[in-house]
PDBQT receptor file of N, H, CA, C and O in Angstrom, charges set to zero:
ATOM      1  N   UNK A   1       1.031  -1.226  -0.005  1.00  0.00    +0.000 N 
ATOM      2  CA  UNK A   1       0.107   0.004  -0.111  1.00  0.00    +0.000 C 
ATOM      3  C   UNK A   1       0.906   1.156  -0.081  1.00  0.00    +0.000 C 
ATOM      4  O   UNK A   1       1.835   1.200   0.725  1.00  0.00    +0.000 OA
ATOM      5  N   UNK A   2       0.630   2.328  -1.025  1.00  0.00    +0.000 N 
ATOM      6  H   UNK A   2      -0.125   2.292  -1.680  1.00  0.00    +0.000 HD
ATOM      7  CA  UNK A   2       1.501   3.414  -0.884  1.00  0.00    +0.000 C 
ATOM      8  C   UNK A   2       1.288   4.421   0.062  1.00  0.00    +0.000 C 
ATOM      9  O   UNK A   2       0.205   4.604   0.616  1.00  0.00    +0.000 OA
ATOM     10  N   UNK A   3       2.356   5.112   0.268  1.00  0.00    +0.000 N 
ATOM     11  H   UNK A   3       3.236   4.963  -0.182  1.00  0.00    +0.000 HD
ATOM     12  CA  UNK A   3       2.086   6.323   1.323  1.00  0.00    +0.000 C 
ATOM     13  C   UNK A   3       2.499   7.818   0.537  1.00  0.00    +0.000 C 
ATOM     14  O   UNK A   3       3.356   7.849  -0.346  1.00  0.00    +0.000 OA
ATOM     15  N   UNK A   4       1.874   8.844   0.926  1.00  0.00    +0.000 N 
ATOM     16  H   UNK A   4       1.177   8.819   1.643  1.00  0.00    +0.000 HD
ATOM     17  CA  UNK A   4       2.378  10.199   0.619  1.00  0.00    +0.000 C 
ATOM     18  C   UNK A   4       2.982  10.905   1.528  1.00  0.00    +0.000 C 
ATOM     19  O   UNK A   4       2.413  11.005   2.615  1.00  0.00    +0.000 OA
ATOM     20  N   UNK A   5       3.866  11.362   1.393  1.00  0.00    +0.000 N 
ATOM     21  H   UNK A   5       4.328  11.281   0.510  1.00  0.00    +0.000 HD
ATOM     22  CA  UNK A   5       4.658  12.184   2.322  1.00  0.00    +0.000 C 
ATOM     23  C   UNK A   5       4.932  13.462   2.021  1.00  0.00    +0.000 C 
ATOM     24  O   UNK A   5       5.583  13.741   1.014  1.00  0.00    +0.000 OA
ATOM     25  N   UNK A   6       4.448  14.422   2.892  1.00  0.00    +0.000 N 
ATOM     26  H   UNK A   6       3.919  14.195   3.710  1.00  0.00    +0.000 HD
ATOM     27  CA  UNK A   6       4.409  16.174   2.654  1.00  0.00    +0.000 C 
ATOM     28  C   UNK A   6       5.597  16.573   3.445  1.00  0.00    +0.000 C 
ATOM     29  O   UNK A   6       5.703  16.113   4.582  1.00  0.00    +0.000 OA
ATOM     30  N   UNK A   7       6.319  17.213   3.073  1.00  0.00    +0.000 N 
ATOM     31  H   UNK A   7       6.232  17.586   2.149  1.00  0.00    +0.000 HD
ATOM     32  CA  UNK A   7       7.900  17.802   3.459  1.00  0.00    +0.000 C 
ATOM     33  C   UNK A   7       7.483  19.311   4.149  1.00  0.00    +0.000 C 
ATOM     34  O   UNK A   7       6.390  19.853   3.985  1.00  0.00    +0.000 OA
ATOM     35  N   UNK A   8       8.465  19.790   4.855  1.00  0.00    +0.000 N 
ATOM     36  H   UNK A   8       9.353  19.350   4.988  1.00  0.00    +0.000 HD
ATOM     37  CA  UNK A   8       8.074  21.038   5.131  1.00  0.00    +0.000 C 
ATOM     38  C   UNK A   8       8.476  22.125   4.102  1.00  0.00    +0.000 C 
ATOM     39  O   UNK A   8       8.444  23.326   4.366  1.00  0.00    +0.000 OA
ATOM     40  N   UNK A   9       8.870  21.593   2.868  1.00  0.00    +0.000 N 
ATOM     41  H   UNK A   9       8.897  20.617   2.653  1.00  0.00    +0.000 HD
ATOM     42  CA  UNK A   9       8.955  22.846   1.715  1.00  0.00    +0.000 C 
ATOM     43  C   UNK A   9       7.637  22.678   0.734  1.00  0.00    +0.000 C 
ATOM     44  O   UNK A   9       7.441  23.139  -0.390  1.00  0.00    +0.000 OA
ATOM     45  N   UNK A  10       6.858  21.902   1.517  1.00  0.00    +0.000 N 
ATOM     46  H   UNK A  10       7.017  21.527   2.431  1.00  0.00    +0.000 HD
ATOM     47  CA  UNK A  10       5.817  21.625   0.806  1.00  0.00    +0.000 C 
ATOM     48  C   UNK A  10       5.498  20.620  -0.630  1.00  0.00    +0.000 C 
ATOM     49  O   UNK A  10       4.461  20.451  -1.272  1.00  0.00    +0.000 OA
ATOM     50  N   UNK A  11       6.618  20.169  -0.759  1.00  0.00    +0.000 N 
ATOM     51  H   UNK A  11       7.460  20.307  -0.237  1.00  0.00    +0.000 HD
ATOM     52  CA  UNK A  11       6.877  18.696  -1.918  1.00  0.00    +0.000 C 
ATOM     53  C   UNK A  11       6.148  17.586  -1.147  1.00  0.00    +0.000 C 
ATOM     54  O   UNK A  11       5.801  17.577   0.034  1.00  0.00    +0.000 OA
ATOM     55  N   UNK A  12       6.027  16.837  -1.913  1.00  0.00    +0.000 N 
ATOM     56  H   UNK A  12       6.308  16.844  -2.872  1.00  0.00    +0.000 HD
ATOM     57  CA  UNK A  12       5.489  15.473  -2.047  1.00  0.00    +0.000 C 
ATOM     58  C   UNK A  12       6.124  14.220  -2.108  1.00  0.00    +0.000 C 
ATOM     59  O   UNK A  12       6.946  14.293  -3.022  1.00  0.00    +0.000 OA
ATOM     60  N   UNK A  13       6.149  13.227  -1.643  1.00  0.00    +0.000 N 
ATOM     61  H   UNK A  13       5.482  13.168  -0.900  1.00  0.00    +0.000 HD
ATOM     62  CA  UNK A  13       6.869  12.333  -1.881  1.00  0.00    +0.000 C 
ATOM     63  C   UNK A  13       6.058  11.006  -1.970  1.00  0.00    +0.000 C 
ATOM     64  O   UNK A  13       5.436  10.704  -0.952  1.00  0.00    +0.000 OA
ATOM     65  N   UNK A  14       5.967  10.087  -3.146  1.00  0.00    +0.000 N 
ATOM     66  H   UNK A  14       6.472  10.332  -3.973  1.00  0.00    +0.000 HD
ATOM     67  CA  UNK A  14       5.317   8.730  -2.672  1.00  0.00    +0.000 C 
ATOM     68  C   UNK A  14       6.271   7.493  -2.608  1.00  0.00    +0.000 C 
ATOM     69  O   UNK A  14       7.298   7.280  -3.251  1.00  0.00    +0.000 OA
ATOM     70  N   UNK A  15       5.722   6.828  -1.768  1.00  0.00    +0.000 N 
ATOM     71  H   UNK A  15       4.888   7.001  -1.245  1.00  0.00    +0.000 HD
ATOM     72  CA  UNK A  15       6.402   5.594  -1.329  1.00  0.00    +0.000 C 
ATOM     73  C   UNK A  15       5.609   4.578  -1.597  1.00  0.00    +0.000 C 
ATOM     74  O   UNK A  15       4.543   4.474  -0.992  1.00  0.00    +0.000 OA
ATOM     75  N   UNK A  16       6.040   3.545  -2.665  1.00  0.00    +0.000 N 
ATOM     76  H   UNK A  16       6.907   3.629  -3.157  1.00  0.00    +0.000 HD
ATOM     77  CA  UNK A  16       5.470   2.617  -3.089  1.00  0.00    +0.000 C 
ATOM     78  C   UNK A  16       5.781   1.457  -2.429  1.00  0.00    +0.000 C 
ATOM     79  O   UNK A  16       6.984   1.531  -2.180  1.00  0.00    +0.000 OA
ATOM     80  N   UNK A  17       5.146  -0.020  -1.833  1.00  0.00    +0.000 N 
ATOM     81  H   UNK A  17       4.169  -0.080  -2.035  1.00  0.00    +0.000 HD
ATOM     82  CA  UNK A  17       5.742  -1.100  -1.619  1.00  0.00    +0.000 C 
ATOM     83  C   UNK A  17       5.900  -1.108  -0.038  1.00  0.00    +0.000 C 
ATOM     84  O   UNK A  17       6.094  -2.172   0.549  1.00  0.00    +0.000 OA
ATOM     85  N   UNK A  18       5.817   0.062   0.613  1.00  0.00    +0.000 N 
ATOM     86  H   UNK A  18       5.659   0.926   0.136  1.00  0.00    +0.000 HD
ATOM     87  CA  UNK A  18       5.747  -0.111   2.077  1.00  0.00    +0.000 C 
ATOM     88  C   UNK A  18       4.531  -0.420   2.835  1.00  0.00    +0.000 C 
ATOM     89  O   UNK A  18       3.463   0.126   2.559  1.00  0.00    +0.000 OA
ATOM     90  N   UNK A  19       4.620  -1.038   3.518  1.00  0.00    +0.000 N 
ATOM     91  H   UNK A  19       5.487  -1.482   3.743  1.00  0.00    +0.000 HD
ATOM     92  CA  UNK A  19       3.020  -1.512   4.614  1.00  0.00    +0.000 C 
ATOM     93  C   UNK A  19       2.939  -0.764   5.877  1.00  0.00    +0.000 C 
ATOM     94  O   UNK A  19       1.901  -0.509   6.489  1.00  0.00    +0.000 OA
ATOM     95  N   UNK A  20       4.180  -0.427   6.219  1.00  0.00    +0.000 N 
ATOM     96  H   UNK A  20       5.023  -0.634   5.723  1.00  0.00    +0.000 HD
ATOM     97  CA  UNK A  20       4.159   0.214   7.731  1.00  0.00    +0.000 C 
ATOM     98  C   UNK A  20       5.273   1.241   7.525  1.00  0.00    +0.000 C 
ATOM     99  O   UNK A  20       5.936   1.358   6.495  1.00  0.00    +0.000 OA
ATOM    100  N   UNK A  21       5.418   2.117   8.868  1.00  0.00    +0.000 N 
ATOM    101  H   UNK A  21       4.879   2.022   9.705  1.00  0.00    +0.000 HD
ATOM    102  CA  UNK A  21       6.473   3.036   8.871  1.00  0.00    +0.000 C 
ATOM    103  C   UNK A  21       6.749   2.943  10.798  1.00  0.00    +0.000 C 
ATOM    104  O   UNK A  21       5.896   2.540  11.589  1.00  0.00    +0.000 OA
ATOM    105  N   UNK A  22       7.839   3.324  11.086  1.00  0.00    +0.000 N 
ATOM    106  H   UNK A  22       8.531   3.651  10.443  1.00  0.00    +0.000 HD
ATOM    107  CA  UNK A  22       8.450   3.533  12.368  1.00  0.00    +0.000 C 
ATOM    108  C   UNK A  22       9.836   4.608  12.456  1.00  0.00    +0.000 C 
ATOM    109  O   UNK A  22      10.829   4.790  11.752  1.00  0.00    +0.000 OA
ATOM    110  N   UNK A  23       9.350   5.138  13.605  1.00  0.00    +0.000 N 
ATOM    111  H   UNK A  23       8.543   4.991  14.177  1.00  0.00    +0.000 HD
ATOM    112  CA  UNK A  23      10.340   6.310  14.304  1.00  0.00    +0.000 C 
ATOM    113  C   UNK A  23      11.833   5.276  14.598  1.00  0.00    +0.000 C 
ATOM    114  O   UNK A  23      11.981   4.243  15.252  1.00  0.00    +0.000 OA
ATOM    115  N   UNK A  24      12.787   6.108  13.782  1.00  0.00    +0.000 N 
ATOM    116  H   UNK A  24      12.667   6.947  13.251  1.00  0.00    +0.000 HD
ATOM    117  CA  UNK A  24      13.991   5.533  14.226  1.00  0.00    +0.000 C 
ATOM    118  C   UNK A  24      15.003   6.688  14.630  1.00  0.00    +0.000 C 
ATOM    119  O   UNK A  24      15.902   7.204  13.965  1.00  0.00    +0.000 OA
ATOM    120  N   UNK A  25      14.625   6.905  15.777  1.00  0.00    +0.000 N 
ATOM    121  H   UNK A  25      13.895   6.487  16.317  1.00  0.00    +0.000 HD
ATOM    122  CA  UNK A  25      15.499   8.252  15.889  1.00  0.00    +0.000 C 
ATOM    123  C   UNK A  25      15.420   9.243  15.131  1.00  0.00    +0.000 C 
ATOM    124  O   UNK A  25      14.270   9.682  15.104  1.00  0.00    +0.000 OA
ATOM    125  N   UNK A  26      16.216   9.861  14.424  1.00  0.00    +0.000 N 
ATOM    126  H   UNK A  26      17.150   9.504  14.447  1.00  0.00    +0.000 HD
ATOM    127  CA  UNK A  26      15.916  11.292  14.044  1.00  0.00    +0.000 C 
ATOM    128  C   UNK A  26      15.141  11.092  12.499  1.00  0.00    +0.000 C 
ATOM    129  O   UNK A  26      14.782  11.994  11.743  1.00  0.00    +0.000 OA
ATOM    130  N   UNK A  27      15.009   9.575  12.296  1.00  0.00    +0.000 N 
ATOM    131  H   UNK A  27      15.301   8.842  12.910  1.00  0.00    +0.000 HD
ATOM    132  CA  UNK A  27      14.577   9.152  10.842  1.00  0.00    +0.000 C 
ATOM    133  C   UNK A  27      13.329   8.679  11.111  1.00  0.00    +0.000 C 
ATOM    134  O   UNK A  27      13.105   8.249  12.243  1.00  0.00    +0.000 OA
ATOM    135  N   UNK A  28      12.145   8.676   9.963  1.00  0.00    +0.000 N 
ATOM    136  H   UNK A  28      12.327   9.024   9.044  1.00  0.00    +0.000 HD
ATOM    137  CA  UNK A  28      11.046   7.710  10.017  1.00  0.00    +0.000 C 
ATOM    138  C   UNK A  28      11.451   6.953   8.701  1.00  0.00    +0.000 C 
ATOM    139  O   UNK A  28      11.795   7.590   7.705  1.00  0.00    +0.000 OA
ATOM    140  N   UNK A  29      11.406   5.655   8.715  1.00  0.00    +0.000 N 
ATOM    141  H   UNK A  29      11.126   5.138   9.523  1.00  0.00    +0.000 HD
ATOM    142  CA  UNK A  29      11.559   4.695   7.864  1.00  0.00    +0.000 C 
ATOM    143  C   UNK A  29      10.230   3.930   7.629  1.00  0.00    +0.000 C 
ATOM    144  O   UNK A  29       9.436   3.644   8.525  1.00  0.00    +0.000 OA
ATOM    145  N   UNK A  30      10.086   3.632   6.312  1.00  0.00    +0.000 N 
ATOM    146  H   UNK A  30      10.731   3.864   5.584  1.00  0.00    +0.000 HD
ATOM    147  CA  UNK A  30       9.046   2.876   5.570  1.00  0.00    +0.000 C 
ATOM    148  C   UNK A  30       9.701   1.297   5.414  1.00  0.00    +0.000 C 
ATOM    149  O   UNK A  30      10.865   1.115   5.058  1.00  0.00    +0.000 OA
ATOM    150  N   UNK A  31       8.807   0.257   5.724  1.00  0.00    +0.000 N 
ATOM    151  H   UNK A  31       7.861   0.404   6.013  1.00  0.00    +0.000 HD
ATOM    152  CA  UNK A  31       8.824  -0.980   5.579  1.00  0.00    +0.000 C 
ATOM    153  C   UNK A  31       8.075  -1.459   4.891  1.00  0.00    +0.000 C 
ATOM    154  O   UNK A  31       6.936  -1.002   4.794  1.00  0.00    +0.000 OA
ATOM    155  N   UNK A  32       8.527  -2.634   4.135  1.00  0.00    +0.000 N 
ATOM    156  H   UNK A  32       9.452  -3.006   4.214  1.00  0.00    +0.000 HD
ATOM    157  CA  UNK A  32       7.581  -3.515   3.311  1.00  0.00    +0.000 C 
ATOM    158  C   UNK A  32       8.472  -4.895   3.002  1.00  0.00    +0.000 C 
ATOM    159  O   UNK A  32       9.672  -5.156   2.924  1.00  0.00    +0.000 OA
ATOM    160  N   UNK A  33       7.113  -5.695   2.859  1.00  0.00    +0.000 N 
ATOM    161  H   UNK A  33       6.138  -5.483   2.923  1.00  0.00    +0.000 HD
ATOM    162  CA  UNK A  33       7.716  -6.937   2.686  1.00  0.00    +0.000 C 
ATOM    163  C   UNK A  33       6.319  -7.761   1.809  1.00  0.00    +0.000 C 
ATOM    164  O   UNK A  33       5.222  -7.233   1.626  1.00  0.00    +0.000 OA
ATOM    165  N   UNK A  34       6.687  -9.054   1.392  1.00  0.00    +0.000 N 
ATOM    166  H   UNK A  34       7.578  -9.483   1.541  1.00  0.00    +0.000 HD
ATOM    167  CA  UNK A  34       5.484  -9.616   0.787  1.00  0.00    +0.000 C 
ATOM    168  C   UNK A  34       4.514 -10.705   2.059  1.00  0.00    +0.000 C 
ATOM    169  O   UNK A  34       3.518 -11.412   1.911  1.00  0.00    +0.000 OA
ATOM    170  N   UNK A  35       5.196 -10.463   3.019  1.00  0.00    +0.000 N 
ATOM    171  H   UNK A  35       6.005  -9.888   3.140  1.00  0.00    +0.000 HD
ATOM    172  CA  UNK A  35       4.474 -11.224   4.073  1.00  0.00    +0.000 C 
ATOM    173  C   UNK A  35       3.028 -10.608   4.715  1.00  0.00    +0.000 C 
ATOM    174  O   UNK A  35       2.883  -9.387   4.761  1.00  0.00    +0.000 OA
ATOM    175  N   UNK A  36       2.121 -11.388   5.135  1.00  0.00    +0.000 N 
ATOM    176  H   UNK A  36       2.239 -12.380   5.098  1.00  0.00    +0.000 HD
ATOM    177  CA  UNK A  36       0.884 -10.689   5.808  1.00  0.00    +0.000 C 
ATOM    178  C   UNK A  36       1.125  -9.690   6.889  1.00  0.00    +0.000 C 
ATOM    179  O   UNK A  36       0.429  -8.678   6.818  1.00  0.00    +0.000 OA
ATOM    180  N   UNK A  37       1.924  -9.768   7.819  1.00  0.00    +0.000 N 
ATOM    181  H   UNK A  37       2.490 -10.591   7.877  1.00  0.00    +0.000 HD
ATOM    182  CA  UNK A  37       2.165  -9.091   8.863  1.00  0.00    +0.000 C 
ATOM    183  C   UNK A  37       2.846  -8.013   8.494  1.00  0.00    +0.000 C 
ATOM    184  O   UNK A  37       3.739  -8.129   7.655  1.00  0.00    +0.000 OA
ATOM    185  N   UNK A  38       2.510  -6.670   9.111  1.00  0.00    +0.000 N 
ATOM    186  H   UNK A  38       1.785  -6.576   9.793  1.00  0.00    +0.000 HD
ATOM    187  CA  UNK A  38       3.271  -5.414   9.012  1.00  0.00    +0.000 C 
ATOM    188  C   UNK A  38       4.574  -5.634   9.979  1.00  0.00    +0.000 C 
ATOM    189  O   UNK A  38       4.463  -6.362  10.966  1.00  0.00    +0.000 OA
ATOM    190  N   UNK A  39       5.616  -5.088   9.719  1.00  0.00    +0.000 N 
ATOM    191  H   UNK A  39       5.706  -4.497   8.918  1.00  0.00    +0.000 HD
ATOM    192  CA  UNK A  39       6.952  -4.644  10.431  1.00  0.00    +0.000 C 
ATOM    193  C   UNK A  39       7.262  -5.975  11.201  1.00  0.00    +0.000 C 
ATOM    194  O   UNK A  39       6.822  -5.988  12.351  1.00  0.00    +0.000 OA
ATOM    195  N   UNK A  40       7.833  -6.927  10.853  1.00  0.00    +0.000 N 
ATOM    196  H   UNK A  40       8.190  -6.917   9.919  1.00  0.00    +0.000 HD
ATOM    197  CA  UNK A  40       8.523  -7.839  11.726  1.00  0.00    +0.000 C 
ATOM    198  C   UNK A  40       9.727  -8.123  11.209  1.00  0.00    +0.000 C 
ATOM    199  O   UNK A  40      10.060  -7.468  10.221  1.00  0.00    +0.000 OA
ATOM    200  N   UNK A  41      10.581  -9.062  11.691  1.00  0.00    +0.000 N 
ATOM    201  H   UNK A  41      10.311  -9.594  12.493  1.00  0.00    +0.000 HD
ATOM    202  CA  UNK A  41      12.163  -9.104  11.283  1.00  0.00    +0.000 C 
ATOM    203  C   UNK A  41      12.174  -9.429  10.113  1.00  0.00    +0.000 C 
ATOM    204  O   UNK A  41      13.353  -9.595   9.800  1.00  0.00    +0.000 OA
ATOM    205  N   UNK A  42      11.358  -9.663   9.069  1.00  0.00    +0.000 N 
ATOM    206  H   UNK A  42      10.400  -9.529   9.323  1.00  0.00    +0.000 HD
ATOM    207  CA  UNK A  42      11.804  -9.917   7.920  1.00  0.00    +0.000 C 
ATOM    208  C   UNK A  42      11.444  -8.733   7.246  1.00  0.00    +0.000 C 
ATOM    209  O   UNK A  42      11.810  -8.825   6.074  1.00  0.00    +0.000 OA
ATOM    210  N   UNK A  43      10.847  -7.590   7.496  1.00  0.00    +0.000 N 
ATOM    211  H   UNK A  43      10.549  -7.516   8.448  1.00  0.00    +0.000 HD
ATOM    212  CA  UNK A  43      10.614  -6.453   6.736  1.00  0.00    +0.000 C 
ATOM    213  C   UNK A  43      12.029  -5.860   6.059  1.00  0.00    +0.000 C 
ATOM    214  O   UNK A  43      13.175  -6.061   6.461  1.00  0.00    +0.000 OA
ATOM    215  N   UNK A  44      11.636  -5.148   5.023  1.00  0.00    +0.000 N 
ATOM    216  H   UNK A  44      10.704  -4.986   4.697  1.00  0.00    +0.000 HD
ATOM    217  CA  UNK A  44      12.692  -4.458   4.128  1.00  0.00    +0.000 C 
ATOM    218  C   UNK A  44      12.622  -3.175   4.377  1.00  0.00    +0.000 C 
ATOM    219  O   UNK A  44      11.485  -2.703   4.366  1.00  0.00    +0.000 OA
ATOM    220  N   UNK A  45      13.762  -2.253   4.664  1.00  0.00    +0.000 N 
ATOM    221  H   UNK A  45      14.686  -2.637   4.673  1.00  0.00    +0.000 HD
ATOM    222  CA  UNK A  45      13.281  -0.857   4.464  1.00  0.00    +0.000 C 
ATOM    223  C   UNK A  45      13.187  -0.637   2.912  1.00  0.00    +0.000 C 
ATOM    224  O   UNK A  45      13.777  -1.267   2.034  1.00  0.00    +0.000 OA
ATOM    225  N   UNK A  46      12.336   0.369   2.788  1.00  0.00    +0.000 N 
ATOM    226  H   UNK A  46      11.857   0.881   3.501  1.00  0.00    +0.000 HD
ATOM    227  CA  UNK A  46      11.961   0.813   1.524  1.00  0.00    +0.000 C 
ATOM    228  C   UNK A  46      12.392   2.567   1.435  1.00  0.00    +0.000 C 
ATOM    229  O   UNK A  46      12.803   3.039   0.375  1.00  0.00    +0.000 OA
ATOM    230  N   UNK A  47      12.256   3.282   2.493  1.00  0.00    +0.000 N 
ATOM    231  H   UNK A  47      11.922   2.898   3.354  1.00  0.00    +0.000 HD
ATOM    232  CA  UNK A  47      12.721   4.845   2.335  1.00  0.00    +0.000 C 
ATOM    233  C   UNK A  47      12.814   5.424   3.488  1.00  0.00    +0.000 C 
ATOM    234  O   UNK A  47      12.176   4.798   4.334  1.00  0.00    +0.000 OA
ATOM    235  N   UNK A  48      13.354   6.387   3.910  1.00  0.00    +0.000 N 
ATOM    236  H   UNK A  48      13.872   6.895   3.223  1.00  0.00    +0.000 HD
ATOM    237  CA  UNK A  48      13.553   6.867   5.474  1.00  0.00    +0.000 C 
ATOM    238  C   UNK A  48      13.599   8.654   4.761  1.00  0.00    +0.000 C 
ATOM    239  O   UNK A  48      14.011   9.137   3.707  1.00  0.00    +0.000 OA
ATOM    240  N   UNK A  49      12.996   9.154   5.895  1.00  0.00    +0.000 N 
ATOM    241  H   UNK A  49      12.662   8.761   6.752  1.00  0.00    +0.000 HD
ATOM    242  CA  UNK A  49      13.067  10.668   5.722  1.00  0.00    +0.000 C 
ATOM    243  C   UNK A  49      13.276  11.290   6.907  1.00  0.00    +0.000 C 
ATOM    244  O   UNK A  49      12.695  10.864   7.905  1.00  0.00    +0.000 OA
ATOM    245  N   UNK A  50      14.019  12.242   6.976  1.00  0.00    +0.000 N 
ATOM    246  H   UNK A  50      14.491  12.588   6.165  1.00  0.00    +0.000 HD
ATOM    247  CA  UNK A  50      14.151  12.895   8.512  1.00  0.00    +0.000 C 
ATOM    248  C   UNK A  50      12.783  13.367   9.001  1.00  0.00    +0.000 C 
ATOM    249  O   UNK A  50      11.841  13.849   8.370  1.00  0.00    +0.000 OA
ATOM    250  N   UNK A  51      12.886  13.180   9.897  1.00  0.00    +0.000 N 
ATOM    251  H   UNK A  51      13.651  12.789  10.410  1.00  0.00    +0.000 HD
ATOM    252  CA  UNK A  51      11.342  13.034  10.909  1.00  0.00    +0.000 C 
ATOM    253  C   UNK A  51      10.978  14.805  10.993  1.00  0.00    +0.000 C 
ATOM    254  O   UNK A  51       9.842  15.185  10.707  1.00  0.00    +0.000 OA
ATOM    255  N   UNK A  52      11.906  15.658  11.352  1.00  0.00    +0.000 N 
ATOM    256  H   UNK A  52      12.828  15.349  11.585  1.00  0.00    +0.000 HD
ATOM    257  CA  UNK A  52      11.632  16.911  11.632  1.00  0.00    +0.000 C 
ATOM    258  C   UNK A  52      11.233  17.690  10.190  1.00  0.00    +0.000 C 
ATOM    259  O   UNK A  52      10.730  18.810  10.273  1.00  0.00    +0.000 OA
ATOM    260  N   UNK A  53      11.420  17.198   9.117  1.00  0.00    +0.000 N 
ATOM    261  H   UNK A  53      11.828  16.288   9.049  1.00  0.00    +0.000 HD
ATOM    262  CA  UNK A  53      11.106  17.556   7.772  1.00  0.00    +0.000 C 
ATOM    263  C   UNK A  53       9.491  17.111   7.140  1.00  0.00    +0.000 C 
ATOM    264  O   UNK A  53       8.844  17.651   6.243  1.00  0.00    +0.000 OA
ATOM    265  N   UNK A  54       9.212  16.106   7.863  1.00  0.00    +0.000 N 
ATOM    266  H   UNK A  54       9.738  15.667   8.592  1.00  0.00    +0.000 HD
ATOM    267  CA  UNK A  54       7.663  15.429   7.393  1.00  0.00    +0.000 C 
ATOM    268  C   UNK A  54       6.447  16.185   8.353  1.00  0.00    +0.000 C 
ATOM    269  O   UNK A  54       6.429  16.094   9.581  1.00  0.00    +0.000 OA
ATOM    270  N   UNK A  55       5.409  16.972   7.519  1.00  0.00    +0.000 N 
ATOM    271  H   UNK A  55       5.425  17.047   6.521  1.00  0.00    +0.000 HD
ATOM    272  CA  UNK A  55       4.348  17.651   8.142  1.00  0.00    +0.000 C 
ATOM    273  C   UNK A  55       3.117  16.625   8.047  1.00  0.00    +0.000 C 
ATOM    274  O   UNK A  55       2.219  16.630   8.890  1.00  0.00    +0.000 OA
ATOM    275  N   UNK A  56       3.146  15.744   6.952  1.00  0.00    +0.000 N 
ATOM    276  H   UNK A  56       3.875  15.740   6.267  1.00  0.00    +0.000 HD
ATOM    277  CA  UNK A  56       2.135  14.639   6.977  1.00  0.00    +0.000 C 
ATOM    278  C   UNK A  56       2.498  13.201   6.231  1.00  0.00    +0.000 C 
ATOM    279  O   UNK A  56       3.282  13.011   5.301  1.00  0.00    +0.000 OA
ATOM    280  N   UNK A  57       1.904  12.522   6.743  1.00  0.00    +0.000 N 
ATOM    281  H   UNK A  57       1.267  12.676   7.498  1.00  0.00    +0.000 HD
ATOM    282  CA  UNK A  57       1.955  10.932   6.099  1.00  0.00    +0.000 C 
ATOM    283  C   UNK A  57       0.378  10.671   5.809  1.00  0.00    +0.000 C 
ATOM    284  O   UNK A  57      -0.571  10.877   6.566  1.00  0.00    +0.000 OA
ATOM    285  N   UNK A  58       0.382  10.200   4.594  1.00  0.00    +0.000 N 
ATOM    286  H   UNK A  58       1.152  10.033   3.979  1.00  0.00    +0.000 HD
ATOM    287  CA  UNK A  58      -1.180   9.661   4.153  1.00  0.00    +0.000 C 
ATOM    288  C   UNK A  58      -0.729   8.419   3.600  1.00  0.00    +0.000 C 
ATOM    289  O   UNK A  58       0.353   8.170   3.068  1.00  0.00    +0.000 OA
ATOM    290  N   UNK A  59      -1.893   7.544   3.840  1.00  0.00    +0.000 N 
ATOM    291  H   UNK A  59      -2.772   7.746   4.272  1.00  0.00    +0.000 HD
ATOM    292  CA  UNK A  59      -1.701   6.278   3.284  1.00  0.00    +0.000 C 
ATOM    293  C   UNK A  59      -2.579   6.293   2.140  1.00  0.00    +0.000 C 
ATOM    294  O   UNK A  59      -3.659   6.722   2.544  1.00  0.00    +0.000 OA
ATOM    295  N   UNK A  60      -2.648   5.998   0.745  1.00  0.00    +0.000 N 
ATOM    296  H   UNK A  60      -1.770   5.649   0.417  1.00  0.00    +0.000 HD
ATOM    297  CA  UNK A  60      -3.026   5.752  -0.284  1.00  0.00    +0.000 C 
ATOM    298  C   UNK A  60      -3.862   4.800  -0.465  1.00  0.00    +0.000 C 
ATOM    299  O   UNK A  60      -3.644   3.844   0.279  1.00  0.00    +0.000 OA
ATOM    300  N   UNK A  61      -4.758   4.678  -1.178  1.00  0.00    +0.000 N 
ATOM    301  H   UNK A  61      -4.935   5.454  -1.783  1.00  0.00    +0.000 HD
ATOM    302  CA  UNK A  61      -5.709   3.659  -1.500  1.00  0.00    +0.000 C 
ATOM    303  C   UNK A  61      -4.718   2.622  -2.240  1.00  0.00    +0.000 C 
ATOM    304  O   UNK A  61      -3.784   3.042  -2.924  1.00  0.00    +0.000 OA
ATOM    305  N   UNK A  62      -5.027   0.931  -2.028  1.00  0.00    +0.000 N 
ATOM    306  H   UNK A  62      -5.785   0.590  -1.472  1.00  0.00    +0.000 HD
ATOM    307  CA  UNK A  62      -4.304   0.211  -2.770  1.00  0.00    +0.000 C 
ATOM    308  C   UNK A  62      -3.624   0.481  -3.916  1.00  0.00    +0.000 C 
ATOM    309  O   UNK A  62      -2.974  -0.405  -4.471  1.00  0.00    +0.000 OA
TER     310      UNK A  62
């Protein structure tokens, strides 16, 4: 399921292939995999953004 991230400069980024995200210190990291459970030990990092730059995260329809 894709996510749309709006950054503080009003630009938007689309993250495809992610099914969850998590805060990791100064970064917000998006994870994905082909398994039915989101965010487990087999998850793969898809993208990371500096948390301080993110103003909105929106999950987009499938």
